[in-house]
ZADOKOL-868370 format. One record per residue (C-alpha): residue number from 0; residue in one letter; x, y, z. Coordinates in pm, whole numbers. Layout:
   seq   type        x        y        z
   NUM      A        X        Y        Z
...
***
This chain:
   seq   type        x        y        z
     0      M     8880     1011    -5535
     1      A     8766     1343    -5410
     2      R     8438     1291    -5588
     3      E     8387      952    -5417
     4      K     8450     1107    -5076
     5      R     8196     1379    -5152
     6      H     7937     1120    -5246
     7      D     8012      922    -4929
     8      G     7962     1236    -4717
     9      Q     7632     1311    -4884
    10      R     7521      955    -4828
    11      V     7610      974    -4456
    12      A     7432     1309    -4422
    13      A     7122     1167    -4586
    14      Q     7134      871    -4354
    15      N     7166     1102    -4053
    16      I     6874     1311    -4171
    17      A     6668     1002    -4222
    18      I     6755      884    -3874
    19      V     6662     1222    -3724
    20      V     6337     1235    -3918
    21      G     6260      882    -3815
    22      L     6330      964    -3453
    23      M     6106     1269    -3484
    24      W     5827     1059    -3628
    25      I     5873      807    -3350
    26      A     5866     1087    -3091
    27      L     5556     1235    -3253
    28      A     5390      896    -3253
    29      V     5477      849    -2886
    30      L     5348     1196    -2796
    31      T     5033     1142    -2998
    32      G     4976      811    -2830
    33      R     5042      965    -2491
    34      Y     4807     1255    -2569
    35      F     4541     1008    -2680
    36      Y     4589      807    -2364
    37      I     4570     1113    -2135
    38      Q     4289     1298    -2313
    39      I     4073     1013    -2434
    40      V     4147      700    -2236
    41      K     4218      864    -1900
    42      G     4064     1208    -1966
    43      A     3767     1183    -1734
    44      E     3973     1031    -1457
    45      F     4244     1298    -1473
    46      A     3987     1581    -1502
    47      N     3820     1456    -1187
    48      L     4157     1441    -1013
    49      V     4228     1803    -1113
    50      N     3888     1912     -988
    51      Q     3953     1747     -655
    52      T     4293     1904     -609
    53      A     4273     2238     -790
    54      G     3912     2345     -782
    55      S     3552     2278     -688
    56      E     3208     2294     -839
    57      W     2977     2571     -717
    58      M     2601     2568     -759
    59      R     2489     2914     -862
    60      Q     2120     3001     -828
    61      T     1966     3224    -1092
    62      P     1799     3536     -946
    63      R     1455     3494     -785
    64      A     1158     3604     -988
    65      A      944     3900     -884
    66      I      632     3910     -669
    67      V      381     4168     -797
    68      D       33     4288     -705
    69      R     -277     4239     -920
    70      N     -187     4548    -1124
    71      G      173     4444    -1189
    72      R      329     4672     -926
    73      E      648     4518     -791
    74      L      641     4409     -427
    75      A      956     4193     -424
    76      V     1237     4201     -680
    77      T     1594     4079     -716
    78      L     1873     4328     -769
    79      I     2215     4228     -907
    80      M     2463     4408     -684
    81      K     2838     4437     -668
    82      S     3021     4257     -391
    83      L     3385     4331     -307
    84      F     3663     4074     -265
    85      I     4039     4092     -214
    86      D     4335     3881     -326
    87      P     4565     3879      -21
    88      N     4851     3732     -230
    89      N     4862     4049     -441
    90      V     4848     4298     -154
    91      K     5173     4495     -142
    92      D     5102     4724      155
    93      S     4832     4597      391
    94      R     4814     4915      599
    95      D     4788     5137      295
    96      V     4506     4931      144
    97      A     4315     4911      474
    98      K     4352     5284      543
    99      K     4223     5389      201
   100      L     3954     5124      157
   101      A     3789     5118      503
   102      P     3619     5461      497
   103      L     3479     5400      148
   104      I     3276     5097      259
   105      G     3206     5195      620
   106      F     3447     4946      776
   107      K     3717     4984     1035
   108      E     4074     4933      919
   109      E     4109     4629     1148
   110      K     3829     4456      958
   111      I     4015     4498      628
   112      L     4338     4376      782
   113      E     4160     4063      911
   114      C     4050     3986      555
   115      I     4404     4029      425
   116      D     4547     3816      705
   117      E     4331     3521      595
   118      G     4573     3481      306
   119      G     4513     3287      -15
   120      G     4391     3421     -346
   121      F     4034     3521     -264
   122      V     3854     3660       42
   123      W     3514     3833       54
   124      V     3533     4183      201
   125      K     3178     4314      175
   126      H     2865     4185        7
   127      F     2613     4410     -168
   128      L     2785     4745     -205
   129      T     2570     5048     -255
   130      D     2615     5231     -584
   131      T     2809     5505     -404
   132      E     3041     5251     -239
   133      Y     3097     5068     -566
   134      R     3193     5384     -755
   135      A     3423     5500     -475
   136      V     3608     5166     -462
   137      Q     3632     5151     -841
   138      N     3793     5496     -844
   139      L     4037     5383     -574
   140      I     4134     5078     -780
   141      N     4196     5296    -1086
   142      E     4391     5565     -899
   143      E     4610     5334     -690
   144      N     4634     5050     -944
   145      Y     4515     4802     -682
   146      N     4500     4474     -874
   147      C     4430     4300     -542
   148      L     4067     4423     -532
   149      G     3781     4310     -750
   150      F     3401     4285     -776
   151      N     3159     4004     -835
   152      D     2788     4021     -913
   153      E     2553     3882     -649
   154      P     2171     3875     -639
   155      K     1997     4048     -345
   156      R     1627     4030     -263
   157      F     1476     4377     -232
   158      Y     1134     4497     -118
   159      P     1080     4841     -274
   160      N      790     4933      -43
   161      D      966     4839      282
   162      V      698     4736      538
   163      L      406     4731      291
   164      A      254     4380      281
   165      A      550     4243      479
   166      H      347     3968      647
   167      I      214     3854      311
   168      L      552     3856      135
   169      G      778     3715      407
   170      F     1150     3737      327
   171      V     1450     3544      198
   172      G     1717     3402      427
   173      T     2056     3249      359
   174      D     2111     3023       58
   175      D     1830     3203     -122
   176      K     1570     3019       85
   177      G     1229     3181      121
   178      L     1112     3225      479
   179      Y      754     3307      577
   180      G      478     3430      352
   181      I      474     3395      -25
   182      E      855     3375      -37
   183      S      830     3049      155
   184      A      507     2905       13
   185      F      626     2952     -348
   186      D      999     2918     -291
   187      N     1049     2654     -562
   188      E      862     2856     -824
   189      L     1041     3183     -745
   190      K     1392     3035     -730
   191      G     1427     2930    -1090
   192      D     1725     2720    -1200
   193      K     2057     2624    -1050
   194      R     2376     2635    -1258
   195      E     2691     2437    -1196
   196      I     3011     2645    -1209
   197      F     3367     2520    -1171
   198      I     3589     2753     -970
   199      K     3968     2709     -954
   200      T     4095     2715     -600
   201      D     4427     2738     -428
   202      K     4531     2389     -316
   203      A     4676     2510       14
   204      T     4392     2738      126
   205      G     4093     2624      -77
   206      N     4017     2986     -165
   207      P     3899     3067     -518
   208      I     4170     3189     -753
   209      L     4106     3548     -854
   210      D     4102     3501    -1234
   211      S     3854     3215    -1217
   212      I     3602     3441    -1043
   213      H     3620     3681    -1338
   214      D     3560     3389    -1573
   215      T     3226     3292    -1413
   216      P     2920     3371    -1629
   217      H     2714     3679    -1545
   218      Y     2352     3664    -1440
   219      D     2126     3689    -1741
   220      G     1787     3735    -1575
   221      S     1567     3518    -1359
   222      Q     1458     3175    -1473
   223      G     1204     3161    -1193
   224      K      831     3218    -1225
   225      K      667     3548    -1134
   226      V      398     3530     -866
   227      V      103     3766     -918
   228      L      -98     3834     -601
   229      T     -464     3926     -564
   230      I     -384     4222     -343
   231      D     -396     4580     -466
   232      S     -100     4775     -329
   233      T     -306     5096     -309
   234      I     -574     4924     -102
   235      Q     -298     4765      105
   236      F     -152     5111      170
   237      I     -491     5253      272
   238      V     -542     4968      519
   239      E     -193     4989      668
   240      Q     -220     5366      707
   241      A     -548     5320      899
   242      L     -382     5064     1127
   243      D      -89     5297     1191
   244      E     -332     5566     1302
   245      V     -524     5338     1538
   246      M     -196     5210     1685
   247      A     -102     5568     1765
   248      D     -448     5662     1894
   249      V     -539     5376     2128
   250      K     -196     5210     2168
   251      P     -310     4847     2144
   252      M      -83     4546     2166
   253      A     -161     4462     1802
   254      A     -409     4521     1520
   255      T     -518     4336     1207
   256      A     -722     4434      902
   257      I     -837     4243      594
   258      V    -1020     4350      278
   259      M    -1179     4075       70
   260      N    -1387     4043     -246
   261      P    -1686     3838     -123
   262      K    -1784     3718     -470
   263      T    -1449     3560     -557
   264      G    -1265     3509     -228
   265      E     -976     3729     -344
   266      I     -780     3901      -68
   267      L     -739     4266     -167
   268      A     -543     4364      145
   269      M     -414     4192      458
   270      A     -217     4379      721
   271      N      -92     4348     1078
   272      R       64     4578     1329
   273      P      328     4576     1468
   274      A      502     4524     1135
   275      F      860     4470     1020
   276      N     1077     4566      723
   277      P     1166     4256      517
   278      N     1472     4439      385
   279      R     1602     4429      743
   280      F     1406     4139      890
   281      E     1692     4051     1123
   282      D     1627     4377     1312
   283      S     1287     4243     1428
   284      T     1195     3962     1664
   285      A     1029     3648     1529
   286      D      690     3733     1683
   287      R      665     4031     1447
   288      W      709     3809     1141
   289      R      393     3612     1226
   290      N       89     3678     1009
   291      R     -181     3718     1274
   292      A     -452     3744     1007
   293      V     -430     3370      938
   294      S     -278     3232     1258
   295      Y     -407     3432     1557
   296      L     -679     3252     1753
   297      Y     -926     3452     1963
   298      E    -1284     3445     2086
   299      P    -1484     3655     1838
   300      G    -1756     3781     2070
   301      S    -2055     3947     1905
   302      T    -1925     3928     1548
   303      F    -2003     3555     1575
   304      K    -2367     3645     1643
   305      A    -2408     3704     1268
   306      V    -2354     3329     1219
   307      V    -2586     3243     1510
   308      S    -2851     3470     1357
   309      A    -2810     3298     1020
   310      A    -2859     2957     1182
   311      A    -3167     3066     1377
   312      L    -3327     3222     1069
   313      E    -3245     2925      846
   314      E    -3390     2676     1097
   315      R    -3704     2889     1133
   316      I    -3644     2924     1506
   317      V    -3679     3301     1471
   318      T    -3809     3555     1223
   319      P    -3692     3917     1200
   320      N    -4012     4027     1377
   321      R    -4030     3763     1648
   322      V    -4086     3935     1982
   323      F    -3868     3868     2288
   324      E    -3906     3978     2647
   325      D    -3547     4048     2746
   326      P    -3492     3929     3105
   327      G    -3169     4131     3146
   328      V    -2998     3831     3311
   329      V    -3003     3463     3213
   330      K    -2889     3195     3457
   331      V    -2773     2877     3281
   332      S    -2652     2617     3529
   333      D    -2338     2772     3682
   334      R    -2317     3052     3424
   335      T    -2470     3397     3451
   336      I    -2510     3585     3123
   337      M    -2595     3954     3134
   338      N    -2635     4242     2896
   339      W    -2359     4499     2884
   340      N    -2558     4742     3100
   341      E    -2684     4466     3335
   342      E    -3036     4581     3253
   343      S    -3326     4458     3042
   344      F    -3406     4604     2700
   345      G    -3772     4511     2756
   346      T    -3989     4400     2465
   347      V    -3781     4372     2147
   348      T    -3797     4206     1806
   349      F    -3523     3977     1684
   350      T    -3408     4258     1454
   351      D    -3359     4469     1769
   352      V    -3176     4178     1932
   353      V    -2926     4179     1645
   354      R    -2907     4558     1620
   355      K    -2848     4602     1994
   356      S    -2650     4277     2029
   357      I    -2854     4162     2328
   358      N    -2663     3883     2500
   359      T    -2950     3737     2698
   360      C    -3176     3692     2397
   361      F    -2896     3534     2194
   362      A    -2830     3291     2477
   363      L    -3200     3195     2479
   364      V    -3201     3153     2100
   365      G    -2892     2934     2126
   366      L    -3056     2711     2385
   367      E    -3360     2682     2161
   368      M    -3142     2578     1865
   369      G    -2928     2328     2053
   370      A    -2572     2206     2006
   371      D    -2636     2025     1677
   372      N    -2753     2335     1492
   373      L    -2492     2565     1642
   374      L    -2208     2335     1539
   375      K    -2362     2254     1201
   376      Y    -2377     2617     1095
   377      A    -2040     2703     1246
   378      Y    -1889     2439     1016
   379      R    -2102     2555      723
   380      F    -1955     2903      759
   381      G    -1600     2767      762
   382      F    -1514     2760     1131
   383      G    -1325     2463     1271
   384      E    -1136     2401      944
   385      H     -848     2550      749
   386      T     -944     2822      503
   387      G     -711     2682      236
   388      I     -531     3011      170
   389      E     -180     2979       23
   390      L       -3     3102      337
   391      A      168     2909      613
   392      G       17     2917      963
   393      D     -347     2889      849
   394      E     -512     2778     1174
   395      E     -841     2588     1189
   396      G     -963     2731     1520
   397      L    -1144     2541     1791
   398      L    -1507     2435     1820
   399      Y    -1669     2218     2084
   400      D    -1704     1846     2045
   401      K    -2080     1790     2047
   402      K    -2058     1544     2338
   403      D    -1900     1818     2550
   404      M    -2172     2073     2477
   405      H    -2426     2119     2754
   406      D    -2656     2415     2820
   407      P    -2382     2645     2960
   408      E    -2157     2583     2659
   409      I    -2448     2630     2418
   410      A    -2545     2962     2577
   411      T    -2191     3102     2579
   412      M    -2122     2985     2222
   413      A    -2437     3167     2110
   414      I    -2286     3498     2227
   415      G    -1951     3430     2059
   416      H    -1755     3288     2350
   417      S    -1598     2946     2415
   418      V    -1502     2916     2047
   419      T    -1180     3036     1885
   420      V    -1144     3164     1530
   421      T     -889     3342     1313
   422      P     -946     3684     1157
   423      L     -950     3526      809
   424      Q    -1215     3272      912
   425      L    -1434     3552     1042
   426      V    -1390     3756      723
   427      N    -1472     3452      513
   428      A    -1790     3384      710
   429      I    -1915     3742      675
   430      S    -1819     3728      306
   431      A    -2053     3431      267
   432      I    -2336     3647      402
   433      A    -2239     3921      155
   434      N    -2229     3661     -125
   435      D    -2590     3539     -110
   436      G    -2501     3269      145
   437      R    -2221     3109      -61
   438      L    -1891     3036      116
   439      M    -1588     3087     -109
   440      R    -1230     2966      -66
   441      P    -1011     3269       13
   442      Y     -699     3302     -198
   443      I     -412     3548     -235
   444      V     -221     3418     -543
   445      K     -389     3518     -868
   446      R     -153     3344    -1110
   447      I      205     3233    -1178
   448      E      383     3337    -1499
   449      K      701     3251    -1685
   450      N      942     3520    -1806
   451      D      770     3535    -2143
   452      G      431     3593    -1982
   453      T      306     3239    -2026
   454      V       62     3158    -1746
   455      V      152     2827    -1580
   456      M     -108     2845    -1300
   457      E     -415     3060    -1247
   458      T     -646     3049     -946
   459      E    -1015     3039    -1021
   460      P    -1281     3137     -764
   461      K    -1407     2826     -589
   462      E    -1732     2791     -399
   463      R    -1685     2560     -101
   464      R    -2050     2525       -6
   465      R    -2375     2710       41
   466      A    -2404     2810      406
   467      I    -2762     2939      402
   468      T    -3037     2991      145
   469      S    -3069     3312      -50
   470      M    -3398     3401      123
   471      T    -3243     3365      469
   472      D    -2941     3562      359
   473      K    -3146     3860      240
   474      A    -3333     3875      572
   475      L    -3007     3860      766
   476      I    -2846     4135      557
   477      N    -3138     4366      632
   478      M    -3077     4318     1005
   479      L    -2700     4362      978
   480      E    -2758     4683      784
   481      Q    -2955     4814     1082
   482      V    -2648     4749     1302
   483      V    -2451     5006     1101
   484      A    -2738     5244     1036
   485      T    -2876     5279     1388
   486      G    -2702     5022     1609
   487      G    -2367     4953     1768
   488      G    -2179     4975     1438
   489      H    -2302     5322     1342
   490      K    -1949     5463     1348
   491      A    -1870     5254     1039
   492      Y    -2145     5437      849
   493      V    -2043     5632      539
   494      E    -2293     5893      427
   495      G    -2477     5794      112
   496      Y    -2374     5427      123
   497      R    -2549     5117      251
   498      I    -2318     4914      477
   499      A    -2399     4603      679
   500      G    -2185     4456      954
   501      K    -2139     4344     1310
   502      T    -1924     4467     1596
   503      G    -1765     4265     1872
   504      T    -1594     4312     2209
   505      A    -1464     4013     2398
   506      E    -1232     3944     2688
   507      K     -899     3792     2591
   508      V     -840     3428     2671
   509      Q     -531     3341     2871
   510      E     -268     3120     2714
   511      Y     -356     2750     2702
   512      G     -721     2837     2773
   513      K     -667     2908     3143
   514      G     -958     3146     3190
   515      Y     -984     3509     3085
   516      M     -750     3806     3121
   517      D     -930     4054     3339
   518      G     -933     4401     3184
   519      H     -790     4291     2847
   520      Y    -1018     4297     2542
   521      I    -1031     4244     2168
   522      A    -1244     4491     1976
   523      S    -1353     4411     1623
   524      F    -1582     4499     1335
   525      C    -1658     4320     1010
   526      G    -1887     4462      745
   527      F    -1957     4473      373
   528      A    -2072     4723      115
   529      P    -2256     4832      -88
   530      V    -2542     4622       48
   531      E    -2729     4619     -284
   532      D    -2427     4463     -463
   533      P    -2142     4387     -218
   534      E    -1793     4436     -358
   535      L    -1592     4473      -38
   536      V    -1574     4308      301
   537      V    -1369     4503      557
   538      Y    -1250     4354      885
   539      V    -1071     4537     1166
   540      M     -948     4379     1490
   541      I     -779     4576     1769
   542      D     -604     4366     2032
   543      D     -588     4501     2389
   544      P     -639     4875     2334
   545      S     -576     5136     2602
   546      G     -875     5323     2734
   547      I    -1209     5252     2569
   548      Y    -1220     4902     2419
   549      Y    -1560     4856     2256
   550      G    -1567     4733     1897
   551      G    -1833     4985     1801
   552      Q    -1625     5271     1938
   553      I    -1273     5198     1813
   554      A    -1291     4925     1542
   555      A    -1600     5044     1354
   556      P    -1459     5396     1291
   557      V    -1144     5245     1139
   558      A    -1356     5031      908
   559      G    -1560     5337      815
   560      Q    -1240     5523      730
   561      I    -1125     5235      510
   562      F    -1464     5210      338
   563      T    -1463     5583      264
   564      Q    -1126     5573       90
   565      L    -1201     5252      -98
   566      F    -1526     5390     -236
   567      R    -1328     5679     -384
   568      Y    -1039     5469     -510
   569      L    -1259     5204     -672
   570      H    -1509     5463     -802
   571      I    -1800     5302     -618
   572      G    -2083     5552     -633
   573      P    -2334     5625     -355
   574      S    -2638     5402     -318
   575      S    -2946     5503     -514
   576      N    -3160     5425     -206
   577      P    -2940     5482      102
   578      L    -3073     5369      438
   579      D    -3219     5665      627
   580      M    -3029     5708      952
   581      V    -3345     5837     1126
   582      S    -3625     5620      991
   583      G    -3410     5309      946
   584      V    -3592     5230      621
   585      A    -3424     5196      284
   586      G    -3548     5471       57
   587      G    -3713     5659      344
   588      T    -3755     6032      368
   589      P    -3415     6199      412
   590      A    -3350     6333      760
   591      A    -3364     6706      805
   592      P    -3031     6878      873
   593      K    -2943     6872     1240
   594      V    -2950     7206     1421
   595      R    -2659     7275     1652
   596      Q    -2793     7268     2006
   597      E    -2653     7319     2351
   598      S    -2659     7089     2653
   599      R    -2534     7069     3008
   600      V    -2216     6863     3061
   601      P    -2299     6572     3298
   602      D    -2090     6473     3598
   603      V    -1947     6121     3545
   604      S    -1716     6104     3848
   605      G    -1695     5754     3996
   606      M    -1841     5590     3683
   607      D    -1668     5325     3475
   608      A    -1607     5378     3104
   609      A    -1927     5208     2989
   610      E    -2153     5405     3224
   611      A    -1971     5728     3152
   612      Q    -2010     5680     2780
   613      L    -2386     5627     2812
   614      T    -2423     5932     3032
   615      V    -2210     6156     2808
   616      E    -2374     6045     2484
   617      A    -2723     6078     2635
   618      A    -2642     6444     2696
   619      G    -2535     6484     2332
   620      F    -2157     6478     2373
   621      V    -1876     6240     2271
   622      L    -1667     6062     2531
   623      A    -1287     6091     2497
   624      P    -1155     5847     2759
   625      R     -801     5839     2897
   626      G     -684     5544     3106
   627      R     -883     5264     3271
   628      G    -1087     5224     3587
   629      V    -1329     5483     3724
   630      A    -1366     5847     3630
   631      V    -1164     6082     3852
   632      S    -1169     6406     3651
   633      Q    -1315     6554     3332
   634      R    -1328     6857     3111
   635      P    -1523     7065     3025
   636      V    -1631     7117     3385
   637      P    -1955     6935     3482
   638      G    -2262     7154     3477
   639      T    -2137     7398     3214
   640      I    -2341     7458     2900
   641      Q    -2164     7346     2583
   642      I    -2250     7283     2219
   643      K    -2369     6928     2157
   644      G    -2119     6706     1979
   645      L    -1826     6840     2180
   646      K    -1573     6587     2313
   647      V    -1574     6538     2689
   648      E    -1233     6423     2804
   649      V    -1255     6193     3108
   650      I     -958     6061     3306
   651      F    -1003     5708     3442
   652      E     -784     5554     3710
   653      P     -785     5199     3853
   654      E     -983     5130     4168
   655      Q     -927     4853     4420
   656      P    -1032     4537     4233
   657      A    -1335     4359     4374
   658      Q    -1345     3984     4439
   659      S    -1435     3820     4108
   660      N    -1731     3583     4081
   661      P    -1625     3265     3897
   662      E    -1988     3184     3820
   663      V    -2035     3492     3602
   664      A    -1956     3419     3239
   665      P    -1754     3674     3044
   666      Y    -1981     3896     2844
   667      E    -1950     4192     2615
   668      Q    -1954     4531     2780
   669      Q    -2074     4699     2464
   670      D    -2039     4639     2091
***
């Protein structure tokens, strides 16, 4: 009996166990089915719902690639910096945190409290901490056990040379977008890839949850493409230093300089003043960001006469030895064109016309050539069209429509007026003369590379057209060399080297072409060297200088300074047959050393700057002008005997302006 009861109990227990096990299997099957339904059948739908309610997708840009010069020196790089955030939900004592944190990052306590008051799980406090700030905050976190503070890596664009090449590089704005310069023109190449990151956020505030920020992947280097420029940062520094000096000396409104390889079209340096620091671009006004070298339009004045000379020689209208009788004044319809001294140079050859930049003779040559030839050669030398350089703002300038060109327009265009050009167009035209008459396309990007060094794009020199024949070009170069050796550009001369070039001085045009700005000038010089095998073209433009404003007096010396330093840096040796400064003949007998002599200081009171300069230099001295107008005082005292070569400082003050004659065309005072 007892045994039967025991067996019955065991049977019931076994049945109960079986029931429990069965229920467990059923539950497991239900859970498995439910899991399958949620994860597989409805997985994508539920994941999307979670993303919408508990997080969001962020697009994270990989760091921008570098911009380097032709020698690999970094001009723009991306630094990965620490940025500070706070989790307001974990702040225990707001005042304590604000008091201790604020001085470490240069904030006021109220600023920290505002961040905490935003609430939620994540609030940015300060982007891009310095290394000192980062270490100080890290120590604070460790000492005070502040689990409410944390760091996140963020990329920051950095320009290690500050203002150097700022107008070429441009800068980067918000959302990693390149603005101006190379940063803008090659924004897509420099940016690299975007990565999608899911960040958990607080449903109530939408702020990122602290832990999810820590879970985001770190930057692992740029996926963008490195841009290699044609510029040489040492040459760029030499040019910018020269501009800084001229800005301090003559206090112009602006200045521009360009150095170009005439054989390839490569830009070796391009600079403007005033400048700006791309690391702090927001501290400067937008007008300072503009690259005047490619976008500034101005009347070139006598530098354009090099192109007019090329056209006249090519069309056989003149020869270097053709003789002119300079009339001193040329009346063309309602225009009166005069030489800078309002006098005649008498009987001169065309070489003298170029060397002395005689306006009247150029006007007569222009009239002889006609509108067709003037326009044809202006276009051949690249004026009136975009240069094609890889920079935004590349202006095409302004040339006459042939139907609007009558004798007055022809005459004024022949002396470099009534046309507008950019500095880069002018450099490119002179480079064609230095390059045997071949016009090249200027470029500033040498190549683009991947991270592994693979070249994805390389710029090859490209000849756009032949502007003039080789024979014409050689004759023109000989004349332009005389300009530097014994003419208006002699202050660009570097002893032992053969340099050719042309100076220019022109009145500034008012905005929208409404006449000229009385008393405001643009001085310029563009030349190339060594003449026997040109490697460099140097251009200098000084906009609205104070005091003396002639291109030969203030732009040519700057070019000479740049040439001198570049010859040393590039190891360009002296010419084997330098042009004799006395005889004006290549390979002539060297001039005997000058003996220091004395002369009487002339009285220049009542004279304007041009007349005073002639008078002072005729006596063997150097004019050092101060101000504008007519001479009111000078030192040394007039009549005293001084050593030749001494500077004579003359103070000029404005006089009552005379009634202007609208029939007199603007003309160059002196090159």
